[in-house]
Structure formats: C-alpha cells, structure tokens
All heavy atoms as TSV, in Angstrom:
chain	resi	resn	atom	element	x	y	z
A	1	MET	N	N	0.791	-1.178	-0.010
A	1	MET	CA	C	0.005	0.045	0.000
A	1	MET	C	C	0.917	1.268	0.029
A	1	MET	O	O	1.699	1.408	0.839
A	1	MET	CB	C	-0.907	-0.016	1.271
A	1	MET	CG	C	-1.836	1.164	1.340
A	1	MET	SD	S	-2.744	1.168	2.887
A	1	MET	CE	C	-4.175	0.285	2.487
A	2	PRO	N	N	0.786	2.065	-0.991
A	2	PRO	CA	C	1.626	3.321	-1.095
A	2	PRO	C	C	1.255	4.303	0.066
A	2	PRO	O	O	0.125	4.469	0.364
A	2	PRO	CB	C	1.386	3.884	-2.440
A	2	PRO	CG	C	0.047	3.295	-2.884
A	2	PRO	CD	C	-0.154	2.048	-2.090
A	3	GLN	N	N	2.328	4.896	0.611
A	3	GLN	CA	C	2.081	5.956	1.581
A	3	GLN	C	C	1.701	7.229	0.917
A	3	GLN	O	O	2.434	7.750	0.008
A	3	GLN	CB	C	3.393	6.144	2.424
A	3	GLN	CG	C	3.176	7.063	3.588
A	3	GLN	CD	C	4.416	7.077	4.497
A	3	GLN	OE1	O	5.443	6.290	4.251
A	3	GLN	NE2	N	4.381	7.867	5.515
A	4	SER	N	N	0.644	7.819	1.399
A	4	SER	CA	C	0.198	9.115	0.764
A	4	SER	C	C	0.934	10.269	1.304
A	4	SER	O	O	1.398	10.189	2.500
A	4	SER	CB	C	-1.314	9.221	0.936
A	4	SER	OG	O	-1.598	9.296	2.354
A	5	GLU	N	N	1.004	11.328	0.607
A	5	GLU	CA	C	1.693	12.560	1.007
A	5	GLU	C	C	0.771	13.253	1.985
A	5	GLU	O	O	-0.445	13.265	1.840
A	5	GLU	CB	C	1.849	13.437	-0.102
A	5	GLU	CG	C	3.050	13.135	-1.044
A	5	GLU	CD	C	4.361	13.317	-0.387
A	5	GLU	OE1	O	4.552	14.449	0.191
A	5	GLU	OE2	O	5.301	12.629	-0.516
A	6	PRO	N	N	1.319	13.860	3.072
A	6	PRO	CA	C	0.480	14.609	4.003
A	6	PRO	C	C	-0.073	15.832	3.234
A	6	PRO	O	O	0.512	16.305	2.250
A	6	PRO	CB	C	1.554	15.100	5.120
A	6	PRO	CG	C	2.863	14.791	4.491
A	6	PRO	CD	C	2.683	13.850	3.454
A	7	PRO	N	N	-1.163	16.293	3.710
A	7	PRO	CA	C	-1.798	17.492	2.991
A	7	PRO	C	C	-0.880	18.666	3.009
A	7	PRO	O	O	-0.122	18.881	3.930
A	7	PRO	CB	C	-3.032	17.786	3.740
A	7	PRO	CG	C	-3.025	17.033	4.976
A	7	PRO	CD	C	-1.956	15.963	4.808
A	8	SER	N	N	-0.990	19.396	1.932
A	8	SER	CA	C	-0.136	20.662	1.927
A	8	SER	C	C	-0.979	21.854	2.101
A	8	SER	O	O	-2.207	21.850	1.881
A	8	SER	CB	C	0.697	20.756	0.561
A	8	SER	OG	O	-0.342	20.941	-0.522
A	9	PHE	N	N	-0.386	22.952	2.492
A	9	PHE	CA	C	-1.026	24.109	2.862
A	9	PHE	C	C	-0.195	25.322	2.432
A	9	PHE	O	O	0.988	25.368	2.871
A	9	PHE	CB	C	-1.391	24.270	4.293
A	9	PHE	CG	C	-2.170	25.429	4.723
A	9	PHE	CD1	C	-3.552	25.408	4.527
A	9	PHE	CD2	C	-1.539	26.577	5.298
A	9	PHE	CE1	C	-4.375	26.479	4.991
A	9	PHE	CE2	C	-2.357	27.675	5.652
A	9	PHE	CZ	C	-3.693	27.565	5.487
A	10	HIS	N	N	-0.632	26.131	1.505
A	10	HIS	CA	C	0.143	27.165	1.002
A	10	HIS	C	C	-0.034	28.503	1.787
A	10	HIS	O	O	-1.107	28.861	2.114
A	10	HIS	CB	C	-0.202	27.410	-0.490
A	10	HIS	CG	C	0.095	26.284	-1.260
A	10	HIS	ND1	N	1.282	25.984	-1.824
A	10	HIS	CD2	C	-0.758	25.263	-1.699
A	10	HIS	CE1	C	1.154	24.798	-2.506
A	10	HIS	NE2	N	-0.093	24.459	-2.460
A	11	VAL	N	N	1.140	29.051	2.242
A	11	VAL	CA	C	1.170	30.307	2.979
A	11	VAL	C	C	2.005	31.296	2.376
A	11	VAL	O	O	3.099	31.017	1.855
A	11	VAL	CB	C	1.687	29.927	4.458
A	11	VAL	CG1	C	1.735	31.113	5.432
A	11	VAL	CG2	C	0.837	28.872	5.099
A	12	ARG	N	N	1.593	32.522	2.489
A	12	ARG	CA	C	2.494	33.660	1.968
A	12	ARG	C	C	3.120	34.296	3.204
A	12	ARG	O	O	2.475	34.731	4.112
A	12	ARG	CB	C	1.663	34.688	1.267
A	12	ARG	CG	C	1.074	34.243	-0.101
A	12	ARG	CD	C	0.337	35.244	-0.916
A	12	ARG	NE	N	-0.884	35.632	-0.283
A	12	ARG	CZ	C	-2.052	34.886	-0.485
A	12	ARG	NH1	N	-2.096	33.932	-1.402
A	12	ARG	NH2	N	-3.197	35.326	-0.017
A	13	PHE	N	N	4.472	34.278	3.137
A	13	PHE	CA	C	5.243	34.928	4.202
A	13	PHE	C	C	5.856	36.222	3.660
A	13	PHE	O	O	6.308	36.317	2.586
A	13	PHE	CB	C	6.430	34.002	4.583
A	13	PHE	CG	C	6.041	32.698	5.138
A	13	PHE	CD1	C	6.006	31.523	4.472
A	13	PHE	CD2	C	5.715	32.687	6.523
A	13	PHE	CE1	C	5.672	30.306	5.047
A	13	PHE	CE2	C	5.369	31.460	7.150
A	13	PHE	CZ	C	5.402	30.350	6.424
A	14	PRO	N	N	5.893	37.201	4.618
A	14	PRO	CA	C	6.593	38.444	4.298
A	14	PRO	C	C	8.126	38.077	3.971
A	14	PRO	O	O	8.609	37.104	4.692
A	14	PRO	CB	C	6.449	39.290	5.540
A	14	PRO	CG	C	5.391	38.729	6.326
A	14	PRO	CD	C	5.323	37.292	5.871
A	15	PRO	N	N	8.672	38.623	3.068
A	15	PRO	CA	C	10.171	38.429	2.785
A	15	PRO	C	C	11.036	38.366	3.967
A	15	PRO	O	O	11.892	37.478	4.089
A	15	PRO	CB	C	10.508	39.454	1.741
A	15	PRO	CG	C	9.258	39.843	1.112
A	15	PRO	CD	C	8.208	39.708	2.184
A	16	SER	N	N	10.827	39.216	4.884
A	16	SER	CA	C	11.723	39.332	6.037
A	16	SER	C	C	11.567	38.059	6.906
A	16	SER	O	O	12.511	37.527	7.518
A	16	SER	CB	C	11.579	40.634	6.852
A	16	SER	OG	O	10.297	40.647	7.245
A	17	LEU	N	N	10.378	37.598	7.080
A	17	LEU	CA	C	10.023	36.447	7.857
A	17	LEU	C	C	10.623	35.186	7.215
A	17	LEU	O	O	11.237	34.327	7.884
A	17	LEU	CB	C	8.643	36.292	8.169
A	17	LEU	CG	C	8.202	35.095	9.018
A	17	LEU	CD1	C	8.911	35.062	10.373
A	17	LEU	CD2	C	6.666	35.082	9.221
A	18	LEU	N	N	10.390	35.048	5.914
A	18	LEU	CA	C	10.956	33.923	5.155
A	18	LEU	C	C	12.453	33.774	5.332
A	18	LEU	O	O	12.973	32.824	5.458
A	18	LEU	CB	C	10.454	33.913	3.725
A	18	LEU	CG	C	10.869	32.754	2.856
A	18	LEU	CD1	C	10.395	31.388	3.470
A	18	LEU	CD2	C	10.328	32.940	1.421
A	19	LYS	N	N	13.090	35.028	5.268
A	19	LYS	CA	C	14.521	34.974	5.393
A	19	LYS	C	C	14.930	34.451	6.727
A	19	LYS	O	O	15.940	33.651	6.819
A	19	LYS	CB	C	15.047	36.467	5.184
A	19	LYS	CG	C	16.562	36.527	5.352
A	19	LYS	CD	C	16.972	38.021	5.137
A	19	LYS	CE	C	18.529	38.101	5.313
A	19	LYS	NZ	N	18.969	39.547	5.107
A	20	ARG	N	N	14.216	34.877	7.808
A	20	ARG	CA	C	14.616	34.419	9.145
A	20	ARG	C	C	14.374	32.916	9.286
A	20	ARG	O	O	15.082	32.211	9.947
A	20	ARG	CB	C	13.782	35.179	10.170
A	20	ARG	CG	C	14.124	36.623	10.222
A	20	ARG	CD	C	13.238	37.477	11.087
A	20	ARG	NE	N	13.171	36.986	12.409
A	20	ARG	CZ	C	12.233	37.423	13.324
A	20	ARG	NH1	N	11.282	38.247	13.000
A	20	ARG	NH2	N	12.176	36.876	14.590
A	21	ILE	N	N	13.216	32.459	8.624
A	21	ILE	CA	C	13.026	31.007	8.773
A	21	ILE	C	C	14.079	30.198	7.974
A	21	ILE	O	O	14.532	29.194	8.467
A	21	ILE	CB	C	11.574	30.690	8.056
A	21	ILE	CG1	C	10.450	31.284	8.991
A	21	ILE	CG2	C	11.381	29.234	7.943
A	21	ILE	CD1	C	9.058	31.314	8.315
A	22	ARG	N	N	14.491	30.740	6.896
A	22	ARG	CA	C	15.549	30.085	6.044
A	22	ARG	C	C	16.857	30.026	6.916
A	22	ARG	O	O	17.500	29.027	6.848
A	22	ARG	CB	C	15.783	30.712	4.733
A	22	ARG	CG	C	14.657	30.485	3.727
A	22	ARG	CD	C	14.953	31.080	2.450
A	22	ARG	NE	N	13.980	30.677	1.458
A	22	ARG	CZ	C	13.540	31.409	0.445
A	22	ARG	NH1	N	14.046	32.608	0.197
A	22	ARG	NH2	N	12.674	30.966	-0.396
A	23	ILE	N	N	17.144	31.069	7.501
A	23	ILE	CA	C	18.357	31.092	8.333
A	23	ILE	C	C	18.276	30.213	9.514
A	23	ILE	O	O	19.218	29.324	9.796
A	23	ILE	CB	C	18.689	32.530	8.880
A	23	ILE	CG1	C	19.026	33.461	7.671
A	23	ILE	CG2	C	19.717	32.580	9.973
A	23	ILE	CD1	C	19.042	34.987	8.032
A	24	ALA	N	N	17.135	30.158	10.225
A	24	ALA	CA	C	16.920	29.195	11.295
A	24	ALA	C	C	17.031	27.759	10.824
A	24	ALA	O	O	17.626	26.895	11.484
A	24	ALA	CB	C	15.563	29.474	11.975
A	25	ALA	N	N	16.323	27.546	9.679
A	25	ALA	CA	C	16.457	26.082	9.128
A	25	ALA	C	C	17.852	25.653	8.905
A	25	ALA	O	O	18.280	24.547	9.265
A	25	ALA	CB	C	15.611	26.034	7.854
A	26	ALA	N	N	18.685	26.516	8.311
A	26	ALA	CA	C	20.083	26.168	7.961
A	26	ALA	C	C	20.859	25.994	9.275
A	26	ALA	O	O	21.551	25.094	9.445
A	26	ALA	CB	C	20.662	27.403	7.221
A	27	GLU	N	N	20.628	26.897	10.253
A	27	GLU	CA	C	21.265	26.731	11.621
A	27	GLU	C	C	20.867	25.393	12.288
A	27	GLU	O	O	21.738	24.893	13.006
A	27	GLU	CB	C	20.936	27.950	12.449
A	27	GLU	CG	C	21.521	29.238	12.026
A	27	GLU	CD	C	21.073	30.405	12.827
A	27	GLU	OE1	O	20.180	30.346	13.561
A	27	GLU	OE2	O	21.794	31.479	12.700
A	28	ASN	N	N	19.658	25.004	11.998
A	28	ASN	CA	C	19.250	23.793	12.705
A	28	ASN	C	C	19.380	22.513	11.860
A	28	ASN	O	O	18.960	21.400	12.227
A	28	ASN	CB	C	17.728	23.906	13.092
A	28	ASN	CG	C	17.581	24.935	14.187
A	28	ASN	OD1	O	18.356	25.023	15.105
A	28	ASN	ND2	N	16.460	25.742	14.119
A	29	GLY	N	N	20.000	22.725	10.719
A	29	GLY	CA	C	20.254	21.579	9.780
A	29	GLY	C	C	19.040	20.917	9.280
A	29	GLY	O	O	18.995	19.624	9.112
A	30	GLN	N	N	17.948	21.664	8.991
A	30	GLN	CA	C	16.806	21.059	8.477
A	30	GLN	C	C	16.111	21.873	7.407
A	30	GLN	O	O	16.562	23.009	7.079
A	30	GLN	CB	C	15.758	20.808	9.565
A	30	GLN	CG	C	15.282	22.017	10.353
A	30	GLN	CD	C	14.555	21.631	11.598
A	30	GLN	OE1	O	14.291	20.509	11.855
A	30	GLN	NE2	N	13.840	22.640	12.213
A	31	SER	N	N	15.149	21.291	6.644
A	31	SER	CA	C	14.508	22.048	5.595
A	31	SER	C	C	13.701	23.111	6.181
A	31	SER	O	O	13.265	23.149	7.351
A	31	SER	CB	C	13.568	21.081	4.783
A	31	SER	OG	O	12.458	20.703	5.554
A	32	VAL	N	N	13.216	24.059	5.288
A	32	VAL	CA	C	12.426	25.156	5.720
A	32	VAL	C	C	11.027	24.560	6.108
A	32	VAL	O	O	10.533	25.046	7.176
A	32	VAL	CB	C	12.160	26.185	4.489
A	32	VAL	CG1	C	11.074	27.152	4.827
A	32	VAL	CG2	C	13.504	26.876	4.176
A	33	ASN	N	N	10.565	23.621	5.466
A	33	ASN	CA	C	9.295	22.923	5.832
A	33	ASN	C	C	9.464	22.418	7.280
A	33	ASN	O	O	8.542	22.693	8.106
A	33	ASN	CB	C	8.860	21.829	4.873
A	33	ASN	CG	C	7.528	21.270	5.227
A	33	ASN	OD1	O	6.520	21.960	4.956
A	33	ASN	ND2	N	7.524	20.129	5.794
A	34	SER	N	N	10.433	21.611	7.553
A	34	SER	CA	C	10.646	21.080	8.844
A	34	SER	C	C	10.815	22.060	9.956
A	34	SER	O	O	10.332	21.922	10.965
A	34	SER	CB	C	11.924	20.157	8.877
A	34	SER	OG	O	11.726	19.096	8.047
A	35	GLU	N	N	11.420	23.208	9.597
A	35	GLU	CA	C	11.608	24.317	10.646
A	35	GLU	C	C	10.309	24.913	10.925
A	35	GLU	O	O	9.983	25.103	12.104
A	35	GLU	CB	C	12.521	25.381	10.089
A	35	GLU	CG	C	12.756	26.482	10.995
A	35	GLU	CD	C	13.663	26.176	12.100
A	35	GLU	OE1	O	14.496	25.169	12.108
A	35	GLU	OE2	O	13.599	26.884	13.281
A	36	ILE	N	N	9.448	25.046	9.887
A	36	ILE	CA	C	8.173	25.705	10.071
A	36	ILE	C	C	7.255	24.773	10.931
A	36	ILE	O	O	6.565	25.142	11.927
A	36	ILE	CB	C	7.469	26.019	8.787
A	36	ILE	CG1	C	8.170	27.186	8.115
A	36	ILE	CG2	C	5.915	26.408	8.967
A	36	ILE	CD1	C	7.863	27.412	6.616
A	37	VAL	N	N	7.199	23.526	10.619
A	37	VAL	CA	C	6.438	22.428	11.270
A	37	VAL	C	C	6.854	22.402	12.781
A	37	VAL	O	O	6.070	22.333	13.669
A	37	VAL	CB	C	6.554	21.011	10.634
A	37	VAL	CG1	C	5.888	19.976	11.564
A	37	VAL	CG2	C	5.798	21.092	9.319
A	38	ALA	N	N	8.231	22.395	13.051
A	38	ALA	CA	C	8.749	22.239	14.366
A	38	ALA	C	C	8.268	23.460	15.217
A	38	ALA	O	O	7.941	23.332	16.374
A	38	ALA	CB	C	10.206	22.113	14.417
A	39	ARG	N	N	8.329	24.654	14.599
A	39	ARG	CA	C	7.956	25.859	15.307
A	39	ARG	C	C	6.490	25.895	15.672
A	39	ARG	O	O	6.047	26.379	16.662
A	39	ARG	CB	C	8.435	27.114	14.527
A	39	ARG	CG	C	9.913	27.286	14.713
A	39	ARG	CD	C	10.427	28.459	13.807
A	39	ARG	NE	N	11.886	28.543	13.991
A	39	ARG	CZ	C	12.444	29.411	14.859
A	39	ARG	NH1	N	11.748	30.305	15.548
A	39	ARG	NH2	N	13.777	29.525	14.939
A	40	LEU	N	N	5.694	25.511	14.655
A	40	LEU	CA	C	4.214	25.436	14.848
A	40	LEU	C	C	3.889	24.394	15.937
A	40	LEU	O	O	3.072	24.696	16.893
A	40	LEU	CB	C	3.502	25.120	13.577
A	40	LEU	CG	C	3.340	26.215	12.590
A	40	LEU	CD1	C	2.835	25.696	11.298
A	40	LEU	CD2	C	2.526	27.374	13.174
A	41	GLU	N	N	4.475	23.249	15.828
A	41	GLU	CA	C	4.195	22.220	16.942
A	41	GLU	C	C	4.680	22.744	18.229
A	41	GLU	O	O	3.894	22.586	19.283
A	41	GLU	CB	C	4.950	20.913	16.580
A	41	GLU	CG	C	4.257	20.167	15.516
A	41	GLU	CD	C	4.998	18.940	15.146
A	41	GLU	OE1	O	6.156	18.654	15.469
A	41	GLU	OE2	O	4.401	18.068	14.424
A	42	GLY	N	N	5.778	23.454	18.343
A	42	GLY	CA	C	6.283	23.981	19.602
A	42	GLY	C	C	5.375	25.070	20.220
A	42	GLY	O	O	5.238	25.217	21.362
A	43	SER	N	N	4.642	25.682	19.383
A	43	SER	CA	C	3.726	26.821	19.852
A	43	SER	C	C	2.509	26.289	20.598
A	43	SER	O	O	1.891	27.048	21.342
A	43	SER	CB	C	3.301	27.687	18.665
A	43	SER	OG	O	2.381	27.095	17.900
A	44	PHE	N	N	2.300	25.026	20.485
A	44	PHE	CA	C	1.180	24.338	21.116
A	44	PHE	C	C	1.538	23.633	22.465
A	44	PHE	O	O	0.674	23.060	23.100
A	44	PHE	CB	C	0.470	23.356	20.147
A	44	PHE	CG	C	-0.194	24.002	19.056
A	44	PHE	CD1	C	0.306	23.959	17.779
A	44	PHE	CD2	C	-1.444	24.639	19.222
A	44	PHE	CE1	C	-0.311	24.638	16.758
A	44	PHE	CE2	C	-2.103	25.280	18.232
A	44	PHE	CZ	C	-1.477	25.308	16.963
A	45	VAL	N	N	2.805	23.676	22.788
A	45	VAL	CA	C	3.323	23.043	24.023
A	45	VAL	C	C	3.577	24.101	25.092
A	45	VAL	O	O	4.297	25.029	24.752
A	45	VAL	CB	C	4.582	22.180	23.667
A	45	VAL	CG1	C	5.143	21.548	24.882
A	45	VAL	CG2	C	4.235	21.150	22.532
A	46	MET	N	N	3.080	23.753	26.220
A	46	MET	CA	C	3.366	24.706	27.290
A	46	MET	C	C	4.841	24.437	27.813
A	46	MET	O	O	5.272	23.306	28.085
A	46	MET	CB	C	2.410	24.488	28.512
A	46	MET	CG	C	2.597	25.496	29.645
A	46	MET	SD	S	1.502	25.210	31.022
A	46	MET	CE	C	-0.096	25.578	30.238
A	47	SER	N	N	5.488	25.491	27.959
A	47	SER	CA	C	7.018	25.404	28.418
A	47	SER	C	C	6.989	25.102	29.872
A	47	SER	O	O	6.043	25.345	30.587
A	47	SER	CB	C	7.704	26.712	28.127
A	47	SER	OG	O	7.266	27.744	29.039
A	48	ASP	N	N	8.192	24.571	30.333
A	48	ASP	CA	C	8.327	24.255	31.750
A	48	ASP	C	C	8.156	25.547	32.587
A	48	ASP	O	O	7.663	25.507	33.659
A	48	ASP	CB	C	9.741	23.631	31.981
A	48	ASP	CG	C	9.841	22.218	31.419
A	48	ASP	OD1	O	8.697	21.553	31.155
A	48	ASP	OD2	O	10.892	21.817	31.212
A	49	ARG	N	N	8.721	26.574	32.067
A	49	ARG	CA	C	8.612	27.881	32.799
A	49	ARG	C	C	7.225	28.335	32.901
A	49	ARG	O	O	6.755	28.755	34.052
A	49	ARG	CB	C	9.419	28.960	32.048
A	49	ARG	CG	C	9.404	30.288	32.660
A	49	ARG	CD	C	10.169	31.357	31.801
A	49	ARG	NE	N	9.762	32.633	32.126
A	49	ARG	CZ	C	8.776	33.295	31.535
A	49	ARG	NH1	N	8.154	32.817	30.567
A	49	ARG	NH2	N	8.532	34.526	31.886
A	50	ASP	N	N	6.448	28.261	31.860
A	50	ASP	CA	C	5.025	28.629	31.880
A	50	ASP	C	C	4.285	27.651	32.881
A	50	ASP	O	O	3.376	28.108	33.621
A	50	ASP	CB	C	4.372	28.594	30.560
A	50	ASP	CG	C	4.841	29.672	29.589
A	50	ASP	OD1	O	5.420	30.666	30.137
A	50	ASP	OD2	O	4.718	29.574	28.392
A	51	ARG	N	N	4.549	26.326	32.822
A	51	ARG	CA	C	3.945	25.434	33.789
A	51	ARG	C	C	4.194	25.755	35.105
A	51	ARG	O	O	3.315	25.705	35.921
A	51	ARG	CB	C	4.379	24.031	33.360
A	51	ARG	CG	C	3.574	22.846	34.006
A	51	ARG	CD	C	3.932	21.528	33.413
A	51	ARG	NE	N	3.569	21.339	32.088
A	51	ARG	CZ	C	4.271	21.325	31.006
A	51	ARG	NH1	N	5.612	21.432	31.145
A	51	ARG	NH2	N	3.833	21.137	29.799
A	52	LYS	N	N	5.513	26.141	35.450
A	52	LYS	CA	C	5.805	26.537	36.835
A	52	LYS	C	C	5.024	27.713	37.314
A	52	LYS	O	O	4.527	27.803	38.347
A	52	LYS	CB	C	7.345	26.762	36.847
A	52	LYS	CG	C	7.856	27.020	38.310
A	52	LYS	CD	C	9.357	27.164	38.267
A	52	LYS	CE	C	9.842	27.459	39.675
A	52	LYS	NZ	N	11.317	27.497	39.667
A	53	ILE	N	N	4.928	28.737	36.394
A	53	ILE	CA	C	4.254	29.955	36.676
A	53	ILE	C	C	2.798	29.601	36.946
A	53	ILE	O	O	2.158	30.144	37.960
A	53	ILE	CB	C	4.402	30.956	35.608
A	53	ILE	CG1	C	5.804	31.537	35.599
A	53	ILE	CG2	C	3.369	32.102	35.810
A	53	ILE	CD1	C	6.182	32.348	34.393
A	54	LEU	N	N	2.201	28.794	36.133
A	54	LEU	CA	C	0.850	28.342	36.243
A	54	LEU	C	C	0.558	27.725	37.610
A	54	LEU	O	O	-0.416	27.998	38.282
A	54	LEU	CB	C	0.367	27.500	35.080
A	54	LEU	CG	C	-1.112	27.052	35.186
A	54	LEU	CD1	C	-2.090	28.243	35.174
A	54	LEU	CD2	C	-1.349	26.227	33.859
A	55	ARG	N	N	1.474	26.782	37.921
A	55	ARG	CA	C	1.339	26.011	39.235
A	55	ARG	C	C	1.394	27.054	40.391
A	55	ARG	O	O	0.605	26.958	41.394
A	55	ARG	CB	C	2.412	25.004	39.342
A	55	ARG	CG	C	2.055	23.613	39.393
A	55	ARG	CD	C	3.057	22.580	39.755
A	55	ARG	NE	N	4.411	22.856	39.266
A	55	ARG	CZ	C	4.919	22.361	38.107
A	55	ARG	NH1	N	4.223	21.567	37.404
A	55	ARG	NH2	N	6.180	22.694	37.882
A	56	SER	N	N	2.263	28.024	40.299
A	56	SER	CA	C	2.333	28.912	41.372
A	56	SER	C	C	1.120	29.794	41.535
A	56	SER	O	O	0.562	30.000	42.599
A	56	SER	CB	C	3.572	29.858	41.168
A	56	SER	OG	O	3.661	30.937	42.102
A	57	LEU	N	N	0.647	30.258	40.424
A	57	LEU	CA	C	-0.648	31.030	40.370
A	57	LEU	C	C	-1.860	30.298	40.911
A	57	LEU	O	O	-2.635	30.854	41.654
A	57	LEU	CB	C	-0.897	31.587	38.982
A	57	LEU	CG	C	0.037	32.675	38.408
A	57	LEU	CD1	C	-0.259	32.930	36.972
A	57	LEU	CD2	C	-0.118	33.954	39.212
A	58	LEU	N	N	-1.889	29.003	40.496
A	58	LEU	CA	C	-3.003	28.202	40.990
A	58	LEU	C	C	-2.908	27.942	42.514
A	58	LEU	O	O	-3.931	27.944	43.253
A	58	LEU	CB	C	-3.033	26.844	40.147
A	58	LEU	CG	C	-3.574	26.884	38.760
A	58	LEU	CD1	C	-3.323	25.632	38.133
A	58	LEU	CD2	C	-5.026	27.341	38.766
A	59	SER	N	N	-1.708	27.713	43.004
A	59	SER	CA	C	-1.453	27.438	44.412
A	59	SER	C	C	-1.837	28.759	45.181
A	59	SER	O	O	-2.599	28.705	46.233
A	59	SER	CB	C	-0.023	27.177	44.678
A	59	SER	OG	O	0.228	27.071	46.044
A	60	ASP	N	N	-1.491	29.938	44.580
A	60	ASP	CA	C	-1.920	31.278	45.343
A	60	ASP	C	C	-3.341	31.367	45.360
A	60	ASP	O	O	-4.009	31.793	46.325
A	60	ASP	CB	C	-1.223	32.370	44.583
A	60	ASP	CG	C	0.326	32.480	44.780
A	60	ASP	OD1	O	0.870	31.684	45.614
A	60	ASP	OD2	O	0.942	33.227	44.021
A	61	ALA	N	N	-3.988	31.069	44.192
A	61	ALA	CA	C	-5.467	31.166	44.125
A	61	ALA	C	C	-6.164	30.263	45.103
A	61	ALA	O	O	-7.103	30.609	45.769
A	61	ALA	CB	C	-5.930	30.950	42.664
A	62	ILE	N	N	-5.748	29.053	45.197
A	62	ILE	CA	C	-6.277	28.069	46.245
A	62	ILE	C	C	-6.134	28.637	47.560
A	62	ILE	O	O	-7.007	28.535	48.406
A	62	ILE	CB	C	-5.676	26.660	45.994
A	62	ILE	CG1	C	-6.166	26.127	44.706
A	62	ILE	CG2	C	-5.936	25.681	47.192
A	62	ILE	CD1	C	-5.408	24.857	44.251
A	63	SER	N	N	-4.892	29.135	47.921
A	63	SER	CA	C	-4.730	29.705	49.229
A	63	SER	C	C	-5.681	30.814	49.630
A	63	SER	O	O	-6.317	30.932	50.685
A	63	SER	CB	C	-3.281	30.201	49.412
A	63	SER	OG	O	-2.429	29.225	49.303
A	64	VAL	N	N	-5.849	31.694	48.580
A	64	VAL	CA	C	-6.784	32.865	48.801
A	64	VAL	C	C	-8.205	32.324	48.961
A	64	VAL	O	O	-8.936	32.716	49.834
A	64	VAL	CB	C	-6.803	33.784	47.597
A	64	VAL	CG1	C	-7.925	34.815	47.604
A	64	VAL	CG2	C	-5.402	34.514	47.533
A	65	LEU	N	N	-8.676	31.331	48.156
A	65	LEU	CA	C	-9.932	30.781	48.295
A	65	LEU	C	C	-10.120	30.007	49.630
A	65	LEU	O	O	-11.118	30.085	50.322
A	65	LEU	CB	C	-10.217	29.786	47.168
A	65	LEU	CG	C	-10.395	30.478	45.788
A	65	LEU	CD1	C	-10.464	29.358	44.748
A	65	LEU	CD2	C	-11.643	31.352	45.752
A	66	ASP	N	N	-9.133	29.211	50.090
A	66	ASP	CA	C	-9.174	28.596	51.427
A	66	ASP	C	C	-9.322	29.532	52.518
A	66	ASP	O	O	-10.073	29.337	53.437
A	66	ASP	CB	C	-7.993	27.694	51.644
A	66	ASP	CG	C	-7.978	26.375	50.726
A	66	ASP	OD1	O	-9.119	26.071	50.167
A	66	ASP	OD2	O	-6.927	25.696	50.587
A	67	LYS	N	N	-8.637	30.651	52.491
A	67	LYS	CA	C	-8.637	31.680	53.542
A	67	LYS	C	C	-10.055	32.272	53.616
A	67	LYS	O	O	-10.559	32.591	54.675
A	67	LYS	CB	C	-7.611	32.726	53.270
A	67	LYS	CG	C	-6.173	32.312	53.673
A	67	LYS	CD	C	-5.170	33.388	53.364
A	67	LYS	CE	C	-3.771	32.859	53.472
A	67	LYS	NZ	N	-2.785	33.864	53.086
A	68	GLY	N	N	-10.659	32.472	52.386
A	68	GLY	CA	C	-11.984	33.118	52.300
A	68	GLY	C	C	-13.052	32.197	52.899
A	68	GLY	O	O	-14.087	32.621	53.428
A	69	SER	N	N	-12.796	30.899	52.797
A	69	SER	CA	C	-13.895	29.914	53.234
A	69	SER	C	C	-13.638	29.428	54.673
A	69	SER	O	O	-14.297	28.575	55.165
A	69	SER	CB	C	-13.863	28.702	52.300
A	69	SER	OG	O	-12.588	28.002	52.398
A	70	GLY	N	N	-12.457	29.965	55.309
A	70	GLY	CA	C	-12.225	29.492	56.631
A	70	GLY	C	C	-11.458	28.257	56.855
A	70	GLY	O	O	-11.165	27.828	57.954
A	71	LYS	N	N	-10.950	27.659	55.699
A	71	LYS	CA	C	-10.180	26.455	55.703
A	71	LYS	C	C	-8.771	26.799	56.008
A	71	LYS	O	O	-8.277	27.915	55.716
A	71	LYS	CB	C	-10.227	25.718	54.339
A	71	LYS	CG	C	-11.545	25.093	53.988
A	71	LYS	CD	C	-11.373	24.301	52.745
A	71	LYS	CE	C	-12.514	23.690	52.250
A	71	LYS	NZ	N	-12.464	22.942	50.992
A	72	SER	N	N	-8.050	25.940	56.566
A	72	SER	CA	C	-6.572	26.068	56.745
A	72	SER	C	C	-5.824	24.974	56.038
A	72	SER	O	O	-6.231	23.846	56.031
A	72	SER	CB	C	-6.220	26.274	58.223
A	72	SER	OG	O	-6.547	24.990	58.899
A	73	SER	N	N	-4.581	25.285	55.558
A	73	SER	CA	C	-3.817	24.366	54.833
A	73	SER	C	C	-2.986	23.468	55.800
A	73	SER	O	O	-2.505	23.823	56.769
A	73	SER	CB	C	-2.879	24.981	53.856
A	73	SER	OG	O	-3.633	25.739	53.001
C-alpha cells in the first residue's frame, strides 16, 4: 500500500520572515518545511517555565480561596 503525502497548505510569508525561517532552518540543519512544522508544533506546547508559573498562580489562588472559606492548609 503506497504511503500518501501529507496534505499541503500554501502560506504567503513576508520576505523578512521567510529570510529568518531560512536562516533558522540552515542553523538547525533542516529544511524550511521542517523548521516551520517544528515551530508550529512547539507553539502548542506549554513550556516548563510557563507550567511552573501556572502552578504557582493556581497555588496562590487556592490559598486565597481557602482563607476566604475559613479552611486552613
């Protein structure tokens, strides 16, 4: 069974952005397409730093809520 090509999607990039993508692809030793795909996939992943900040904010919010309801930790 032949493997089908993934769907393609045509995008118009401003010349300055395309230049930056080409440079990044060359620096990372990959094709322009692979560079774009990796950057798009990465934009959907929460970074460890963001996860740590979120955990801290949630912990602070729970503390505030617990204090308001008379609970103690």
